C-alpha positions as YAML, in Angstrom:
chain: A
units: angstrom
residues:
- id: 1
  name: MET
  ca: [1.86, -7.71, -8.84]
- id: 2
  name: LYS
  ca: [4.55, -8.12, -6.19]
- id: 3
  name: ASN
  ca: [3.62, -7.90, -2.55]
- id: 4
  name: PRO
  ca: [3.54, -4.27, -1.35]
- id: 5
  name: LYS
  ca: [6.73, -3.21, 0.42]
- id: 6
  name: ILE
  ca: [5.36, -0.79, 3.00]
- id: 7
  name: THR
  ca: [3.39, -2.03, 6.00]
- id: 8
  name: PRO
  ca: [1.57, 0.36, 8.34]
- id: 9
  name: PRO
  ca: [2.74, 0.81, 11.95]
- id: 10
  name: LEU
  ca: [-0.73, 0.04, 13.33]
- id: 11
  name: ARG
  ca: [-2.64, -3.21, 13.64]
- id: 12
  name: TRP
  ca: [-6.17, -2.58, 12.41]
- id: 13
  name: VAL
  ca: [-9.42, -4.50, 12.11]
- id: 14
  name: GLY
  ca: [-10.34, -4.39, 8.43]
- id: 15
  name: GLY
  ca: [-6.82, -3.38, 7.40]
- id: 16
  name: LYS
  ca: [-6.22, -3.72, 3.67]
- id: 17
  name: GLN
  ca: [-2.69, -5.16, 3.50]
- id: 18
  name: ARG
  ca: [-3.91, -8.56, 2.22]
- id: 19
  name: LEU
  ca: [-6.24, -6.92, -0.29]
- id: 20
  name: LEU
  ca: [-3.62, -4.66, -1.88]
- id: 21
  name: PRO
  ca: [-2.52, -6.97, -4.73]
- id: 22
  name: ALA
  ca: [-6.10, -6.93, -6.03]
- id: 23
  name: LEU
  ca: [-6.82, -3.33, -5.08]
- id: 24
  name: LEU
  ca: [-3.85, -1.25, -6.18]
- id: 25
  name: PRO
  ca: [-4.13, -1.99, -9.94]
- id: 26
  name: LEU
  ca: [-7.65, -0.54, -9.83]
- id: 27
  name: LEU
  ca: [-6.56, 2.78, -8.32]
- id: 28
  name: THR
  ca: [-5.81, 4.48, -11.61]
- id: 29
  name: GLY
  ca: [-5.92, 8.25, -11.82]
- id: 30
  name: THR
  ca: [-3.58, 11.12, -12.63]
- id: 31
  name: GLY
  ca: [-4.88, 13.35, -9.85]
- id: 32
  name: ARG
  ca: [-5.09, 12.92, -6.11]
- id: 33
  name: LEU
  ca: [-5.75, 9.80, -4.08]
- id: 34
  name: ILE
  ca: [-8.63, 10.55, -1.71]
- id: 35
  name: GLU
  ca: [-9.38, 8.20, 1.19]
- id: 36
  name: PRO
  ca: [-12.50, 9.14, 3.19]
- id: 37
  name: PHE
  ca: [-11.93, 6.15, 5.56]
- id: 38
  name: VAL
  ca: [-8.16, 5.96, 5.81]
- id: 39
  name: GLY
  ca: [-7.85, 3.55, 8.75]
- id: 40
  name: ALA
  ca: [-4.33, 2.17, 9.22]
- id: 41
  name: GLY
  ca: [-3.15, 3.60, 5.90]
- id: 42
  name: SER
  ca: [-2.11, 0.50, 3.94]
- id: 43
  name: VAL
  ca: [-3.53, 1.92, 0.72]
- id: 44
  name: PHE
  ca: [-2.03, 5.41, 0.65]
- id: 45
  name: LEU
  ca: [1.31, 4.04, 1.81]
- id: 46
  name: ASN
  ca: [1.54, 1.85, -1.29]
- id: 47
  name: ALA
  ca: [-0.49, 3.74, -3.92]
- id: 48
  name: SER
  ca: [1.30, 5.47, -6.79]
- id: 49
  name: GLN
  ca: [-0.41, 8.86, -6.48]
- id: 50
  name: ARG
  ca: [1.87, 11.59, -5.16]
- id: 51
  name: ASP
  ca: [-0.84, 13.89, -3.79]
- id: 52
  name: ILE
  ca: [-3.07, 12.38, -1.14]
- id: 53
  name: VAL
  ca: [-6.08, 13.47, 0.89]
- id: 54
  name: ILE
  ca: [-6.86, 11.28, 3.89]
- id: 55
  name: ASN
  ca: [-9.76, 11.48, 6.29]
- id: 56
  name: ASP
  ca: [-11.10, 9.56, 9.24]
- id: 57
  name: LEU
  ca: [-13.76, 10.04, 11.89]
- id: 58
  name: ASN
  ca: [-11.36, 8.70, 14.54]
- id: 59
  name: ARG
  ca: [-9.84, 11.85, 16.06]
- id: 60
  name: ASP
  ca: [-6.94, 10.05, 17.74]
- id: 61
  name: LEU
  ca: [-5.92, 8.28, 14.54]
- id: 62
  name: VAL
  ca: [-5.98, 11.60, 12.69]
- id: 63
  name: ALA
  ca: [-3.94, 13.25, 15.46]
- id: 64
  name: MET
  ca: [-1.27, 10.57, 15.04]
- id: 65
  name: TYR
  ca: [-1.11, 11.24, 11.30]
- id: 66
  name: GLU
  ca: [-0.95, 15.00, 11.88]
- id: 67
  name: MET
  ca: [1.95, 14.62, 14.30]
- id: 68
  name: LEU
  ca: [3.81, 12.31, 11.92]
- id: 69
  name: ARG
  ca: [3.42, 14.93, 9.20]
- id: 70
  name: ASP
  ca: [4.16, 18.03, 11.27]
- id: 71
  name: ALA
  ca: [6.55, 16.84, 13.99]
- id: 72
  name: PRO
  ca: [7.68, 13.30, 13.11]
- id: 73
  name: SER
  ca: [10.77, 13.22, 15.34]
- id: 74
  name: ASP
  ca: [8.82, 14.42, 18.38]
- id: 75
  name: TYR
  ca: [6.13, 11.83, 17.82]
- id: 76
  name: ILE
  ca: [8.47, 8.90, 17.20]
- id: 77
  name: ASP
  ca: [10.74, 9.77, 20.15]
- id: 78
  name: GLY
  ca: [7.74, 10.14, 22.46]
- id: 79
  name: ALA
  ca: [6.10, 6.91, 21.40]
- id: 80
  name: ARG
  ca: [9.34, 4.97, 21.70]
- id: 81
  name: THR
  ca: [9.51, 5.64, 25.46]
- id: 82
  name: LEU
  ca: [6.42, 3.47, 26.01]
- id: 83
  name: PHE
  ca: [7.87, 0.36, 24.39]
- id: 84
  name: THR
  ca: [9.83, -0.81, 27.42]
- id: 85
  name: ASP
  ca: [9.73, -3.79, 29.77]
- id: 86
  name: SER
  ca: [8.15, -1.61, 32.47]
- id: 87
  name: MET
  ca: [5.14, -1.05, 30.17]
- id: 88
  name: HIS
  ca: [4.77, -4.75, 29.33]
- id: 89
  name: SER
  ca: [2.08, -5.68, 31.86]
- id: 90
  name: GLN
  ca: [-1.64, -5.53, 32.33]
- id: 91
  name: HIS
  ca: [-1.25, -2.99, 35.13]
- id: 92
  name: ALA
  ca: [0.79, -0.65, 32.92]
- id: 93
  name: TYR
  ca: [-1.63, -1.08, 30.03]
- id: 94
  name: LEU
  ca: [-4.71, -0.30, 32.12]
- id: 95
  name: ASP
  ca: [-2.95, 2.72, 33.59]
- id: 96
  name: ALA
  ca: [-2.12, 3.97, 30.06]
- id: 97
  name: ARG
  ca: [-5.71, 3.33, 28.95]
- id: 98
  name: CYS
  ca: [-7.04, 5.33, 31.90]
- id: 99
  name: LYS
  ca: [-4.62, 8.14, 31.11]
- id: 100
  name: PHE
  ca: [-5.70, 8.08, 27.46]
- id: 101
  name: ASN
  ca: [-9.41, 8.29, 28.35]
- id: 102
  name: GLY
  ca: [-8.82, 11.09, 30.84]
- id: 103
  name: SER
  ca: [-6.66, 13.26, 28.59]
- id: 104
  name: THR
  ca: [-7.85, 16.11, 26.38]
- id: 105
  name: ASP
  ca: [-4.37, 16.71, 24.95]
- id: 106
  name: LEU
  ca: [-4.43, 15.40, 21.39]
- id: 107
  name: ARG
  ca: [-0.65, 15.04, 21.25]
- id: 108
  name: GLU
  ca: [-0.57, 12.97, 24.44]
- id: 109
  name: ARG
  ca: [-3.44, 10.81, 23.22]
- id: 110
  name: ALA
  ca: [-1.75, 10.31, 19.84]
- id: 111
  name: VAL
  ca: [1.39, 8.95, 21.51]
- id: 112
  name: LEU
  ca: [-0.61, 6.66, 23.80]
- id: 113
  name: PHE
  ca: [-2.71, 5.56, 20.81]
- id: 114
  name: LEU
  ca: [0.19, 3.64, 19.24]
- id: 115
  name: TYR
  ca: [1.12, 1.93, 22.53]
- id: 116
  name: LEU
  ca: [-2.47, 0.84, 23.17]
- id: 117
  name: ASN
  ca: [-2.76, -0.49, 19.61]
- id: 118
  name: LYS
  ca: [0.35, -2.63, 19.92]
- id: 119
  name: PHE
  ca: [-0.31, -3.99, 23.42]
- id: 120
  name: ASN
  ca: [-4.07, -4.55, 23.25]
- id: 121
  name: PHE
  ca: [-6.27, -7.42, 22.07]
- id: 122
  name: ASN
  ca: [-5.81, -7.98, 18.32]
- id: 123
  name: GLY
  ca: [-5.27, -4.34, 17.40]
- id: 124
  name: LEU
  ca: [-8.88, -3.36, 18.07]
- id: 125
  name: PHE
  ca: [-9.92, 0.24, 18.46]
- id: 126
  name: ARG
  ca: [-13.31, 0.25, 20.13]
- id: 127
  name: MET
  ca: [-15.17, 3.08, 21.81]
- id: 128
  name: ASN
  ca: [-18.18, 2.71, 24.07]
- id: 129
  name: ARG
  ca: [-21.20, 4.98, 23.85]
- id: 130
  name: SER
  ca: [-19.59, 7.35, 26.31]
- id: 131
  name: GLY
  ca: [-16.66, 7.80, 23.95]
- id: 132
  name: GLU
  ca: [-14.21, 5.84, 26.11]
- id: 133
  name: TYR
  ca: [-11.66, 3.43, 24.68]
- id: 134
  name: ASN
  ca: [-12.36, 0.05, 26.30]
- id: 135
  name: VAL
  ca: [-10.24, -2.61, 24.55]
- id: 136
  name: PRO
  ca: [-8.67, -5.09, 27.02]
- id: 137
  name: TYR
  ca: [-5.00, -5.91, 27.39]
- id: 138
  name: GLY
  ca: [-3.73, -8.39, 24.81]
- id: 139
  name: HIS
  ca: [-1.20, -10.22, 27.04]
- id: 140
  name: PRO
  ca: [1.58, -10.24, 24.42]
- id: 141
  name: LYS
  ca: [4.10, -12.97, 25.26]
- id: 142
  name: THR
  ca: [7.05, -10.83, 24.26]
- id: 143
  name: LEU
  ca: [7.56, -7.07, 24.27]
- id: 144
  name: PRO
  ca: [6.01, -5.73, 21.04]
- id: 145
  name: ALA
  ca: [8.63, -4.32, 18.70]
- id: 146
  name: PHE
  ca: [8.61, -0.57, 18.22]
- id: 147
  name: PRO
  ca: [7.64, 0.10, 14.56]
- id: 148
  name: ASP
  ca: [10.40, 2.64, 13.88]
- id: 149
  name: ALA
  ca: [10.85, 1.91, 10.16]
- id: 150
  name: GLN
  ca: [7.10, 1.90, 9.50]
- id: 151
  name: LEU
  ca: [6.65, 5.23, 11.29]
- id: 152
  name: GLN
  ca: [9.52, 6.78, 9.35]
- id: 153
  name: ALA
  ca: [8.04, 5.56, 6.04]
- id: 154
  name: MET
  ca: [4.63, 6.90, 6.97]
- id: 155
  name: ALA
  ca: [6.04, 10.27, 8.00]
- id: 156
  name: GLU
  ca: [7.78, 10.54, 4.63]
- id: 157
  name: ARG
  ca: [4.56, 9.73, 2.76]
- id: 158
  name: LEU
  ca: [2.59, 12.26, 4.82]
- id: 159
  name: LYS
  ca: [4.91, 15.23, 4.21]
- id: 160
  name: SER
  ca: [2.59, 16.93, 1.72]
- id: 161
  name: ALA
  ca: [-0.66, 15.17, 2.63]
- id: 162
  name: THR
  ca: [-3.95, 16.91, 3.27]
- id: 163
  name: ILE
  ca: [-5.29, 15.39, 6.49]
- id: 164
  name: LEU
  ca: [-8.94, 15.80, 7.44]
- id: 165
  name: HIS
  ca: [-10.96, 14.75, 10.46]
- id: 166
  name: GLY
  ca: [-14.69, 14.25, 10.10]
- id: 167
  name: ASP
  ca: [-17.54, 12.76, 8.15]
- id: 168
  name: PHE
  ca: [-16.82, 10.94, 4.89]
- id: 169
  name: ARG
  ca: [-19.16, 13.25, 2.99]
- id: 170
  name: VAL
  ca: [-16.66, 16.13, 3.05]
- id: 171
  name: PRO
  ca: [-13.76, 14.42, 1.21]
- id: 172
  name: MET
  ca: [-16.23, 12.72, -1.14]
- id: 173
  name: ALA
  ca: [-17.42, 16.17, -2.25]
- id: 174
  name: MET
  ca: [-13.81, 17.18, -3.01]
- id: 175
  name: ALA
  ca: [-13.31, 14.56, -5.74]
- id: 176
  name: ALA
  ca: [-12.79, 16.02, -9.20]
- id: 177
  name: THR
  ca: [-11.63, 15.03, -12.68]
- id: 178
  name: GLY
  ca: [-8.57, 12.77, -12.58]
- id: 179
  name: ASP
  ca: [-8.82, 11.96, -8.88]
- id: 180
  name: VAL
  ca: [-9.15, 8.40, -7.60]
- id: 181
  name: VAL
  ca: [-11.22, 7.83, -4.48]
- id: 182
  name: TYR
  ca: [-10.87, 4.70, -2.39]
- id: 183
  name: CYS
  ca: [-13.76, 4.07, 0.00]
- id: 184
  name: ASP
  ca: [-13.27, 1.47, 2.72]
- id: 185
  name: PRO
  ca: [-16.28, 2.02, 4.98]
- id: 186
  name: PRO
  ca: [-17.17, -0.15, 7.97]
- id: 187
  name: TYR
  ca: [-18.56, -3.21, 6.21]
- id: 188
  name: ALA
  ca: [-22.20, -4.17, 5.92]
- id: 189
  name: ASP
  ca: [-23.17, -7.31, 7.85]
- id: 190
  name: ALA
  ca: [-21.82, -10.43, 6.15]
- id: 191
  name: THR
  ca: [-24.86, -12.55, 7.05]
- id: 192
  name: PRO
  ca: [-28.16, -11.84, 8.83]
- id: 193
  name: GLY
  ca: [-27.52, -11.69, 12.58]
- id: 194
  name: ALA
  ca: [-23.71, -11.62, 12.16]
- id: 195
  name: ARG
  ca: [-22.88, -8.03, 13.00]
- id: 196
  name: SER
  ca: [-19.83, -6.54, 11.31]
- id: 197
  name: PHE
  ca: [-17.44, -4.55, 13.48]
- id: 198
  name: VAL
  ca: [-18.35, -0.84, 13.24]
- id: 199
  name: GLY
  ca: [-17.07, 0.35, 16.64]
- id: 200
  name: TYR
  ca: [-14.17, 2.43, 15.31]
- id: 201
  name: THR
  ca: [-15.98, 5.44, 16.80]
- id: 202
  name: SER
  ca: [-18.81, 5.84, 19.28]
- id: 203
  name: THR
  ca: [-21.32, 6.65, 16.50]
- id: 204
  name: GLY
  ca: [-21.01, 3.51, 14.35]
- id: 205
  name: PHE
  ca: [-22.00, 3.26, 10.65]
- id: 206
  name: THR
  ca: [-25.58, 2.70, 9.51]
- id: 207
  name: ILE
  ca: [-27.36, 1.30, 6.46]
- id: 208
  name: ASN
  ca: [-28.29, 4.87, 5.52]
- id: 209
  name: ASP
  ca: [-24.59, 5.77, 5.63]
- id: 210
  name: GLN
  ca: [-23.88, 2.91, 3.22]
- id: 211
  name: ILE
  ca: [-26.55, 4.20, 0.85]
- id: 212
  name: ASP
  ca: [-25.36, 7.82, 1.11]
- id: 213
  name: LEU
  ca: [-21.82, 6.73, 0.34]
- id: 214
  name: VAL
  ca: [-22.89, 5.06, -2.90]
- id: 215
  name: THR
  ca: [-24.85, 8.15, -3.94]
- id: 216
  name: LEU
  ca: [-21.80, 10.33, -3.33]
- id: 217
  name: ALA
  ca: [-19.58, 7.85, -5.16]
- id: 218
  name: ARG
  ca: [-21.79, 8.06, -8.24]
- id: 219
  name: ASP
  ca: [-21.76, 11.87, -7.99]
- id: 220
  name: ALA
  ca: [-17.94, 11.91, -7.78]
- id: 221
  name: CYS
  ca: [-17.71, 9.66, -10.83]
- id: 222
  name: ALA
  ca: [-20.03, 12.00, -12.74]
- id: 223
  name: ARG
  ca: [-17.54, 14.80, -11.95]
- id: 224
  name: GLY
  ca: [-14.74, 12.78, -13.54]
- id: 225
  name: ALA
  ca: [-13.24, 10.84, -10.61]
- id: 226
  name: THR
  ca: [-12.59, 7.10, -10.48]
- id: 227
  name: VAL
  ca: [-14.16, 5.62, -7.35]
- id: 228
  name: VAL
  ca: [-13.28, 2.25, -5.81]
- id: 229
  name: LEU
  ca: [-15.26, 0.77, -2.92]
- id: 230
  name: SER
  ca: [-14.77, -2.38, -0.84]
- id: 231
  name: ASN
  ca: [-17.33, -4.24, 1.27]
- id: 232
  name: HIS
  ca: [-18.59, -7.69, 2.18]
- id: 233
  name: ASP
  ca: [-19.70, -9.76, -0.81]
- id: 234
  name: THR
  ca: [-23.42, -10.15, -0.07]
- id: 235
  name: ASN
  ca: [-26.57, -9.95, -2.14]
- id: 236
  name: TRP
  ca: [-27.54, -6.70, -0.42]
- id: 237
  name: VAL
  ca: [-24.18, -5.10, -1.20]
- id: 238
  name: ARG
  ca: [-24.29, -6.33, -4.80]
- id: 239
  name: ASP
  ca: [-27.73, -4.75, -5.19]
- id: 240
  name: LEU
  ca: [-26.42, -1.53, -3.67]
- id: 241
  name: TYR
  ca: [-23.47, -1.51, -6.07]
- id: 242
  name: ALA
  ca: [-25.59, -2.40, -9.12]
- id: 243
  name: GLY
  ca: [-24.10, -1.18, -12.40]
- id: 244
  name: MET
  ca: [-20.54, -0.99, -11.05]
- id: 245
  name: GLU
  ca: [-17.59, -3.09, -12.17]
- id: 246
  name: LEU
  ca: [-17.40, -5.83, -9.52]
- id: 247
  name: HIS
  ca: [-14.45, -7.97, -8.40]
- id: 248
  name: SER
  ca: [-14.79, -10.83, -5.87]
- id: 249
  name: VAL
  ca: [-11.85, -11.68, -3.58]
- id: 250
  name: ASP
  ca: [-11.26, -13.82, -0.50]
- id: 251
  name: VAL
  ca: [-9.43, -12.32, 2.47]
- id: 252
  name: ARG
  ca: [-8.48, -14.03, 5.73]
- id: 253
  name: ARG
  ca: [-10.24, -12.55, 8.76]
- id: 254
  name: SER
  ca: [-8.02, -11.40, 11.62]
- id: 255
  name: ILE
  ca: [-10.36, -10.43, 14.46]
- id: 256
  name: ALA
  ca: [-11.19, -13.84, 15.98]
- id: 257
  name: ALA
  ca: [-9.55, -14.53, 19.33]
- id: 258
  name: ASN
  ca: [-8.69, -18.09, 18.29]
- id: 259
  name: ALA
  ca: [-6.37, -18.07, 15.27]
- id: 260
  name: THR
  ca: [-7.75, -21.43, 14.13]
- id: 261
  name: ARG
  ca: [-11.17, -19.80, 13.70]
- id: 262
  name: ARG
  ca: [-9.93, -17.05, 11.37]
- id: 263
  name: THR
  ca: [-11.53, -18.05, 8.08]
- id: 264
  name: GLN
  ca: [-11.65, -16.80, 4.51]
- id: 265
  name: ALA
  ca: [-14.24, -14.08, 3.99]
- id: 266
  name: GLY
  ca: [-15.73, -13.02, 0.69]
- id: 267
  name: GLU
  ca: [-15.12, -9.37, -0.13]
- id: 268
  name: LEU
  ca: [-16.29, -7.26, -3.01]
- id: 269
  name: ILE
  ca: [-14.37, -4.50, -4.78]
- id: 270
  name: ALA
  ca: [-16.57, -2.20, -6.84]
- id: 271
  name: VAL
  ca: [-15.27, 0.30, -9.39]
- id: 272
  name: LEU
  ca: [-16.93, 3.35, -10.92]
- id: 273
  name: ARG
  ca: [-15.04, 4.78, -13.89]
- id: 274
  name: PRO
  ca: [-15.91, 8.13, -15.47]
- id: 275
  name: PRO
  ca: [-17.08, 7.96, -19.08]
- id: 276
  name: SER
  ca: [-14.45, 8.49, -21.77]
- id: 277
  name: PRO
  ca: [-14.70, 11.92, -23.42]
- id: 278
  name: LYS
  ca: [-16.64, 11.95, -26.68]
- id: 279
  name: LEU
  ca: [-14.67, 12.58, -29.85]
- id: 280
  name: ASN
  ca: [-15.40, 15.60, -31.98]
- id: 281
  name: GLU
  ca: [-16.57, 14.21, -35.31]
- id: 282
  name: ASP
  ca: [-14.88, 17.03, -37.24]
- id: 283
  name: ASP
  ca: [-11.33, 16.76, -35.96]
- id: 284
  name: GLY
  ca: [-11.22, 13.49, -34.00]
- id: 285
  name: LEU
  ca: [-10.37, 15.32, -30.77]
- id: 286
  name: PRO
  ca: [-12.26, 15.05, -27.49]
- id: 287
  name: ASN
  ca: [-15.02, 17.60, -27.01]
...
């Protein structure tokens, strides 16, 4: 397939833009697209389903999506004011980060969220155990471009979206016949001792969460939904996804500080398809 046309406005560790050519053809379903771990939104932006349900445990990410759906002009105009030469310094960044951590106003945090993402180190979103955002300044050589077109495209796609904030188990339980569910959880460790990045929230993502997700995926498939999961391609993950349709792909990593150290990483796409309806022997029609 051709390269997807819509790119998300955010930089994101584990973003799926490079995986889309392999992923999108597998997202077949006549119902809703449900994303329990929406992240930067590469998938829903480019998927064919009209009705979408997106969820994330990151409250500030969800607040940005809610503002883009409910008040896109206000959000875009507010965020644009931060992309100026006066904000292009470590001092300005640290001041904005302090303001972000000290604010309880979700709208204010959502506007700062985009600025911090574009000016920080490699697009990380990392929270410490106290729930404070602690990513350092990225020292961009030039003023980062304001992603106006990407924000407008995302706002258009979100017009009729159902946006949830919380645990992945809630949207997983919503999946029904005809829906397609794409699960992009924080990945299991690629190798023993090499911890995968799971710091998108202060709570992390455990082995038990990985196991629960697979159980819920199988339950959703039994209800008639197609479920697609992505993860590191390891023996442990292959055992966890036993019985699923498996596809191996290589994707370039983008988190290393030194670009020359960003290597190809094996990823696994697993698919659960609901069984085809049985034909009625008398009339040849599905039961």
